N, C-alpha and C positions, 0 to 999 in steps of 0.2 A: 849183717844179714839184710838183704834188700827187701823192702816191703812192696806191696802191690801199688802201682801208680794210682794216684787219685783220679776220680772220674773226669775232672776238668782237664788233666794232662792227657788222658786217653782221647777226649773229644778233640783237643787241639791237634794231637798226633794224627787222628783219623782225618780231620779237615785238611791238614798239611799234605797227607798222602793223596787225597782226592784232588786237591788243588794242583799238585805236581802232575798227576795223571791227566787232568783236564788240559793244563797248559801244554803238555807234550802232544796230546791228540790235536789240540787246537792249532799249534804251530805246524805240525806235520801236515794236517789237512789243508791249511792255508798255503803252505809251500807247494803242495801238489796242484791245488786249484788256482793259484795266483794268476798265471799266464792265461789260463782258460777264462777266468773271470774278467780279466782285462779285455780279452778278445770278444767275449759275449757282451760286455758293456758297450764297447765301441760299435759292434755290429748291431746291437739293439738300437743304438742311435741312428745308424745308417738305414736300418730297416724302417724305423719310424719316419724317416725323411726320404724314403726311396723315391718318391715322386719329384722331389726337389733336387736330387743328385743326377745330373745328366751323365749318360753312358754313351760311349761310341762303339757300338758292336762291330766286330770284324768277322768276316767270313772267308774261309779258304775252301775252294772247290778243287777237286782232282778227278781225273779220269784215267782209266787203263783198260787194256783189252786182254782178256784171258787167253793164254795160249790154247791151241786146239785140244790137247790132251786134258787140260783142266776144265775147259768149257764143256767137254763131253760129260763131266761129272755132275754138271748142273743143268743139263738139257731138259726141256719141258717133258713131262710124262703125264700119265692119266691119274696119278695119285691125287687124293683130295688135299686141300690146303692143310698145312701142318706147321708146327713149331719144332725146330730141331737145329743143331749146329751146322754150320757150313763145313763141308768135307775138309779135314785137316790140311791137306796139301793145297787146296784152294785158299783156305784162310791164311796160311803162311805166306803164300805168294801175294795176296791182296795186302796184308800187313806191310810187306816190304815195299809195295808200290805206292800206296796211298798214305802210309805212316799212321794208320789207325789199327787198333787191335780188332781183328776180325773173328775172335773167338766168342763163344757165348751162343745163346739161343736166338736164332733168326726166324723170321716169318716167311714161310714158303707158300707162294701162290702159283697159279698156272704160268704166269708170265714173269714173275719177279721174285727175287730173294731180298728181303729187307732186314737189315740189322741196325737197331737203334743203339747208340752209344752215348747216352746222356751223361753229363758231368757237371760238377759244381761250377757255376758261373758261365755256363755255355751248353752247347749241344753238339751232337755229331751223329752221322748216320752213313751207312754203306748200302748201296743198292746194286744188285746184279741183274742185268737183263738176261733171262735164261735162254732166249732164242739167239741173241747175238753174242753173248759172252762179254758185253760191255759192263765195266764196273764204274760206278759213279759214287763219289763221296762228298760230304760237306762237313766242315768243322766251323763252328761259330763260337765266339767269345764275347761276353758282355763286360769284361774288365775285372780288375782285382776286387773292387767293392762288391760286385755281384758274386764273385767267387767266395769271399768271406761271408757274405750274407747267406749263401747256400750252405756253407759249413755250419753256420749258426743253426740252420733249420735241419741239418743232416740230410739235405736233398742230394740224391745221386752221388753220395760220397763213399759208398761201399761198406762192407761189414766191419772192417778194422776201425773206421771212424765211428761207427755205431758203438763198438765196444769201448772206444775211448770216451764217448759221451756218457756211457753208463758209469764208467769209473769216475769221470769228472763229477757227475751228479752225486754219486755216493760221497766223494770228498767234500762237496759243497754242503751236503746234509750234515756230515760230521762236523764240519767247520761251524755251521749255523747252530747246531744243537749244543756243542761244547761252549760256544760263545754265549748262548742263552743261559746255560748253567753257571758259567763264570759271572755273568751279569747278576744272576740271583745270589750267588755267594758273596758278591761285593756290594749288593744293593743297599745294605744297611748304612754304608758310609757314603752312598751317592743317591741322594733323594730324587734326582731327576731321572733315574734309570727307567722306572716303569712308566712314567708319563711319556718319555721318548719312545719306548717300545710300543706303548699304546697308540701313539701318533703314527708310528710306522704301519700299524694295522688299520687304524681308523681312516687315514687320508685316502688310501687306495679303495677302501670299502665304500666310502661316501661318494667318491668319483664314479665308481662302478654302478652304484645304486641310483644316483641322481643325475649324472651327467653323461652316461653312455646309453644311447637309445638305438 
């Protein structure tokens, strides 16, 4: 007949269970966030030295003339300035001509329809002269470093990238918290654990308090 396990055995079993759980969550969260952490570390450096990294911006201009039936859909009228999409047929034609997506909300004034198409690492816009039907567009790029820097900031990257950042942040939080608990569980055998953790907090705090003005 088996007796009840002694308290010490129960304690070791419980610790073993939680160690296994923490290691599982730690490596899973690190695997999910690994590439993102590398990207954010590199772009953190490039953002910190943005003034020292030269960029060679490139700009591409394009022009087109709306056919008469399409130009009639955007002719000037007496309506007040507004924000609304370009008519679908006009937007589809423009997209094919200037190679820029003409969907989305544009700014309508008496003389012009203006559609901004900002993007990571660059900018773009489309303008329609309502009187003449002339379409003008411009696309600019500041290079790959600017592109990655804007991804770091989530600038003009769209909703899908925003969702990715939220998931990435959650994975980093899990990675950090499970790492902290693992440090605590192993700290008895590693005396330098808490001094090093304390330095990780103290150094940036002192810099922020005394050296940032």
